C-alpha positions as CSV (number, residue, x, y, z in Angstrom):
1,M,-2.4,-19.0,-5.5
2,S,-0.7,-18.3,-2.1
3,C,1.4,-15.1,-1.7
4,D,3.6,-15.6,1.4
5,L,2.6,-12.4,3.1
6,L,3.3,-11.3,6.7
7,S,1.8,-8.7,9.1
8,T,3.9,-5.6,9.5
9,P,5.0,-3.8,12.7
10,A,3.2,-0.7,11.4
11,S,-0.1,-2.5,11.0
12,A,-1.2,-5.9,12.3
13,A,-3.9,-6.1,9.6
14,V,-2.4,-4.7,6.4
15,P,-0.1,-7.3,4.8
16,E,3.5,-6.8,3.9
17,P,5.2,-9.0,1.3
18,A,7.7,-11.6,2.6
19,S,9.7,-11.1,-0.6
20,E,9.8,-9.2,-3.9
21,A,8.4,-12.2,-5.7
22,A,5.5,-12.4,-3.2
23,F,4.8,-8.7,-3.8
24,E,4.7,-9.1,-7.5
25,A,2.5,-12.2,-7.2
26,K,0.0,-10.4,-5.0
27,L,-0.2,-7.5,-7.5
28,Q,-1.0,-10.0,-10.3
29,Q,-4.0,-11.2,-8.2
30,C,-5.3,-7.7,-7.5
31,P,-6.7,-5.5,-10.2
32,K,-6.8,-2.6,-7.7
33,A,-4.1,-2.0,-5.1
34,A,-3.1,0.7,-2.6
35,I,0.6,0.3,-1.6
36,T,1.8,2.2,1.4
37,F,5.6,2.7,1.5
38,Y,6.8,3.3,5.1
39,A,9.6,2.8,7.6
40,T,9.2,1.4,11.1
41,W,11.2,4.3,12.5
42,N,9.0,7.0,10.9
43,N,6.1,8.2,13.1
44,P,4.0,9.7,10.3
45,S,4.1,6.2,8.7
46,K,2.4,4.8,11.7
47,A,-0.5,7.3,11.6
48,V,-1.1,6.5,7.9
49,A,-0.9,2.8,8.6
50,R,-3.7,3.1,11.2
51,T,-5.9,4.9,8.7
52,V,-5.2,2.5,5.9
53,E,-6.1,-0.4,8.3
54,E,-9.5,1.2,8.8
55,H,-10.1,1.3,5.0
56,L,-9.0,-2.3,4.6
57,K,-12.3,-3.5,6.0
58,K,-14.4,-1.0,4.1
59,Y,-13.0,-1.7,0.6
60,P,-12.4,-5.4,0.1
61,Q,-12.1,-4.8,-3.7
62,I,-8.8,-3.1,-3.1
63,C,-5.6,-4.9,-2.0
64,F,-3.9,-2.9,0.6
65,L,-0.2,-3.6,1.0
66,M,2.6,-2.2,3.3
67,V,6.1,-2.0,2.0
68,D,9.0,-1.3,4.4
69,V,11.4,0.8,2.3
70,D,14.3,-0.4,4.4
71,K,13.6,-4.0,3.7
72,F,12.4,-3.7,0.1
73,S,14.5,-0.9,-1.4
74,A,14.2,-2.4,-4.9
75,I,10.4,-2.2,-4.7
76,A,10.7,1.4,-3.5
77,E,13.1,2.3,-6.3
78,K,10.7,0.7,-8.9
79,Y,8.0,3.1,-7.7
80,E,10.4,6.0,-7.4
81,I,9.8,6.5,-3.7
82,T,11.9,9.4,-2.3
83,A,9.9,10.2,0.8
84,I,7.6,8.4,3.2
85,P,4.9,7.8,4.0
86,Y,3.9,7.5,0.4
87,I,0.9,5.6,-1.0
88,V,0.7,4.5,-4.6
89,F,-2.7,3.6,-6.1
90,L,-2.8,1.0,-8.9
91,N,-5.5,-0.1,-11.3
92,K,-4.7,-3.0,-13.5
93,G,-1.0,-2.6,-12.6
94,K,-0.9,1.1,-13.7
95,K,-0.4,4.0,-11.3
96,V,-3.5,6.1,-11.2
97,D,-2.8,8.2,-8.2
98,D,-0.5,8.8,-5.2
99,L,-0.4,10.5,-1.9
100,L,2.7,11.8,-0.1
101,G,2.8,12.4,3.6
102,V,0.1,12.4,6.3
103,D,-2.8,14.1,4.4
104,L,-5.4,11.8,5.9
105,A,-8.2,14.1,4.6
106,A,-7.1,13.4,1.0
107,L,-6.7,9.6,1.6
108,T,-10.4,8.7,1.7
109,P,-11.4,10.4,-1.6
110,K,-8.4,8.7,-3.3
111,I,-9.5,5.3,-2.0
112,L,-13.1,5.9,-3.0
113,S,-12.0,6.9,-6.5
114,L,-10.0,3.7,-6.9
115,A,-12.8,1.6,-5.4
116,D,-15.3,3.0,-7.9
117,A,-13.0,2.8,-10.9
118,P,-13.8,0.2,-13.5
119,E,-11.5,-2.8,-13.5
């Protein structure tokens, strides 16, 4: 099943949905997901995007997605995003963890925890 995804300005490697439907379709395909909510004008978001991009290659069992809150406000509202950068970690469609801000030291343990969690 194809999920019309695009590369984002924040990260050339981490995909961004082309639509809300593409976002939902991608999540249906991915038991484990890390969704980074960002804005192109937000410098801390760029730092987080670079770090997420590094993890993308290390943890293929996790779907990493970038969601621009300015383009996809409905998705941001669904996940109750009130500040950026904000990462939501999902396992089987349920939120299991999150990370607000540029706490890069906390990011890796959260990704490892998701990667090791049973599906």
